[in-house]
C-alpha positions as CSV (number, residue, x, y, z in Angstrom):
1,X,-13.9,-87.2,-12.3
2,X,-13.3,-87.8,-8.7
3,X,-15.5,-86.2,-6.1
4,X,-12.2,-84.1,-4.9
5,X,-12.0,-82.8,-8.7
6,X,-15.4,-81.7,-8.5
7,X,-15.3,-79.8,-5.5
8,X,-12.6,-77.9,-6.6
9,X,-14.0,-76.7,-9.7
10,X,-17.1,-75.6,-8.1
11,X,-15.2,-73.6,-5.6
12,X,-13.4,-72.1,-8.6
13,X,-16.5,-71.2,-10.5
14,X,-17.7,-69.4,-7.7
15,X,-14.5,-67.6,-7.0
16,X,-14.5,-66.6,-10.7
17,X,-18.2,-65.4,-10.7
18,X,-17.3,-63.1,-7.5
19,X,-14.3,-61.4,-8.7
20,X,-16.5,-60.7,-12.5
21,X,-19.4,-59.3,-10.3
22,X,-17.1,-56.9,-8.3
23,X,-15.2,-56.0,-11.3
24,X,-18.4,-55.2,-13.7
25,X,-20.6,-53.7,-11.1
26,X,-20.1,-50.0,-10.2
27,X,-19.8,-49.0,-6.0
28,X,-22.6,-47.3,-4.7
29,X,-21.6,-43.9,-3.2
30,X,-23.6,-40.9,-1.4
31,X,-20.7,-38.8,-2.3
32,X,-21.2,-35.8,-5.2
33,X,-18.7,-34.0,-7.1
34,X,-16.6,-31.6,-4.4
35,X,-15.7,-28.1,-4.4
36,X,-14.6,-25.0,-2.1
37,X,-18.4,-24.8,-1.9
38,X,-18.9,-27.8,0.0
39,X,-17.9,-29.5,3.0
40,X,-17.5,-33.2,4.2
41,X,-19.6,-34.6,7.2
42,X,-19.9,-37.8,8.3
43,X,-23.5,-39.4,8.5
44,X,-23.6,-40.7,12.6
45,X,-26.5,-42.9,11.4
46,X,-25.0,-44.7,8.6
47,X,-21.4,-44.0,8.8
48,X,-21.0,-42.7,5.3
49,X,-19.0,-39.8,4.2
50,X,-21.2,-37.2,2.7
51,X,-20.9,-33.6,1.0
52,X,-22.8,-30.8,2.0
53,X,-23.3,-27.4,1.0
54,X,-21.7,-24.7,2.6
55,X,-23.9,-22.1,4.3
56,X,-23.3,-18.2,3.0
57,X,-21.3,-15.7,5.1
58,X,-23.4,-14.3,8.2
59,X,-24.7,-17.6,8.7
60,X,-23.8,-21.1,10.1
61,X,-24.7,-24.9,9.7
62,X,-27.7,-25.5,12.4
63,X,-28.3,-29.0,10.7
64,X,-25.8,-31.0,8.6
65,X,-26.9,-32.7,5.3
66,X,-28.2,-36.1,5.2
67,X,-28.8,-38.6,2.5
68,X,-32.3,-37.5,2.4
69,X,-32.0,-34.0,3.4
70,X,-29.8,-30.7,2.8
71,X,-28.2,-28.8,5.2
72,X,-29.8,-26.0,7.1
73,X,-28.3,-22.5,7.9
74,X,-29.4,-19.9,10.7
75,X,-28.2,-16.2,11.3
76,X,-25.3,-15.3,13.2
77,X,-26.4,-14.1,16.5
78,X,-25.6,-10.5,17.5
79,X,-21.9,-10.3,18.5
80,X,-20.7,-13.3,16.3
81,X,-19.8,-13.5,12.3
82,X,-18.7,-15.3,9.6
83,X,-16.6,-14.1,6.7
84,X,-17.3,-16.5,3.7
85,X,-19.1,-20.0,2.9
86,X,-18.4,-22.1,5.7
87,X,-19.8,-25.6,7.3
88,X,-19.0,-24.3,10.7
89,X,-21.7,-25.0,13.5
90,X,-20.8,-22.2,15.3
91,X,-20.1,-18.5,14.4
92,X,-16.7,-16.6,15.4
93,X,-17.2,-14.0,18.2
94,X,-16.3,-10.8,17.3
95,X,-13.3,-9.0,18.9
96,X,-14.5,-6.8,22.3
97,X,-15.6,-3.2,22.0
98,X,-12.7,-0.9,21.5
99,X,-10.9,0.6,24.6
100,X,-9.9,4.3,24.4
101,X,-7.7,5.7,23.1
102,X,-8.4,3.1,20.1
103,X,-11.2,3.9,17.9
104,X,-13.4,1.5,15.7
105,X,-12.3,1.3,12.1
106,X,-14.9,-1.7,11.1
107,X,-18.2,-2.4,13.0
108,X,-19.0,-6.3,14.3
109,X,-21.7,-7.6,11.3
110,X,-22.7,-10.7,10.7
111,X,-20.0,-10.8,8.1
112,X,-17.1,-8.5,9.5
113,X,-15.1,-8.9,12.8
114,X,-14.7,-5.4,14.9
115,X,-11.3,-3.8,13.8
116,X,-9.8,-1.2,16.0
117,X,-7.6,1.4,15.2
118,X,-5.3,4.5,16.6
119,X,-6.9,7.9,16.1
120,X,-5.6,10.1,13.2
121,X,-2.4,11.4,13.9
122,X,-1.3,8.1,15.6
123,X,-0.1,4.7,15.0
124,X,-0.2,1.4,17.0
125,X,3.1,0.3,18.7
126,X,3.0,-2.4,21.4
127,X,-0.7,-2.6,22.1
128,X,-0.6,1.3,22.6
129,X,-1.3,4.4,20.4
130,X,1.7,6.7,20.0
131,X,1.6,10.2,18.2
132,X,3.2,10.6,14.9
133,X,6.9,12.0,15.1
134,X,7.3,15.6,13.7
135,X,9.7,16.4,11.1
136,X,11.6,19.2,12.5
137,X,12.3,22.5,10.5
138,X,15.3,21.4,7.6
139,X,13.7,18.0,7.4
140,X,10.4,17.1,5.6
141,X,8.2,14.1,5.5
142,X,9.8,10.9,3.1
143,X,7.1,8.7,4.0
144,X,3.6,9.5,5.7
145,X,2.7,7.5,8.9
146,X,0.3,4.6,8.9
147,X,-1.8,2.4,11.1
148,X,1.0,0.7,12.3
149,X,4.2,2.8,11.0
150,X,5.6,5.8,12.2
151,X,6.2,8.9,10.0
152,X,9.9,8.9,8.1
153,X,11.7,12.0,7.9
154,X,14.5,13.0,5.4
155,X,16.7,16.5,5.5
156,X,15.7,18.9,2.7
157,X,18.2,18.6,0.2
158,X,19.5,21.5,-2.0
159,X,17.2,23.9,-3.5
160,X,14.4,22.7,-0.8
161,X,13.4,23.7,2.4
162,X,11.0,23.1,5.5
163,X,10.4,25.9,7.8
164,X,7.9,24.3,10.1
165,X,7.8,21.0,12.2
166,X,5.1,18.6,10.9
167,X,4.1,15.0,10.3
168,X,2.4,15.4,6.8
169,X,4.7,17.9,4.9
170,X,7.4,17.3,2.6
171,X,10.2,19.8,1.7
172,X,9.2,22.6,-0.6
173,X,11.2,24.1,-3.5
174,X,12.9,27.7,-3.0
175,X,10.9,30.3,-4.8
176,X,12.5,30.8,-8.1
177,X,13.0,34.7,-8.2
178,X,14.1,35.2,-11.9
179,X,10.5,33.4,-12.9
180,X,8.9,36.2,-11.0
181,X,11.1,38.9,-12.7
182,X,12.6,39.6,-9.5
183,X,16.0,39.5,-7.8
184,X,17.5,37.0,-5.1
185,X,18.0,38.9,-2.3
186,X,18.6,36.0,0.1
187,X,19.6,32.8,-0.9
188,X,17.6,30.2,0.8
189,X,18.5,27.6,2.9
190,X,17.4,24.3,4.3
191,X,15.1,26.0,6.8
192,X,13.9,29.5,5.2
193,X,12.5,30.2,1.7
194,X,14.8,32.8,-0.6
195,X,13.9,36.0,-0.4
196,X,13.2,38.0,-3.5
197,X,13.2,41.5,-4.1
198,X,13.0,44.5,-6.8
199,X,16.6,46.2,-7.9
200,X,16.5,49.7,-8.8
201,X,16.5,48.8,-12.6
202,X,13.4,46.6,-12.1
203,X,11.7,49.3,-10.2
204,X,12.3,51.7,-13.2
205,X,10.8,49.3,-15.6
206,X,7.8,48.9,-13.6
207,X,7.5,52.8,-13.2
208,X,7.8,53.0,-17.1
209,X,5.0,50.3,-17.5
210,X,2.6,52.0,-15.3
211,X,3.3,55.6,-16.9
212,X,2.9,54.3,-20.4
213,X,-0.6,53.2,-19.3
């Protein structure tokens, strides 16, 4: 065997050994199973990507995890919050205090932001509070107003009426005189209720009943 052949075979053996070593030996990793309750962090000392546990709502990450220690959490300072589990290094600042005429719906806590809303009977439009529209007589509320939408009205259909302006009342049914044992004197309209009364016959019947007793 020539020296050249010997050298070639020697290099081939080392190459095969290196391939088998990398194939059969599992690679080392600093990561643990990742889930929504974890976040990634690059260790500035080693450059390894670590999987850290998130901090609970109302706290923030004051110190990231390392290969030797778990992360540390601290409570959110006053005026700040975090809603859920997180890997943030700073809590979110709450919205400023509600300015009149807005009122506070939800206060600023360590886990909730401050929410402002318009007072009862009004809704927010373009950053301002607007009073709910009143449905006039002859009209009733089809859909009540919300924090962001005005009242929706509709005209009273046959057999119903509304005799007042309102932002909450729907059209009401006309009084059914017959079920009350009365006679219809004036038919109701979309703005007025039916007017019931007693006829001479019904008065006589009522008198007879009183006499029987």
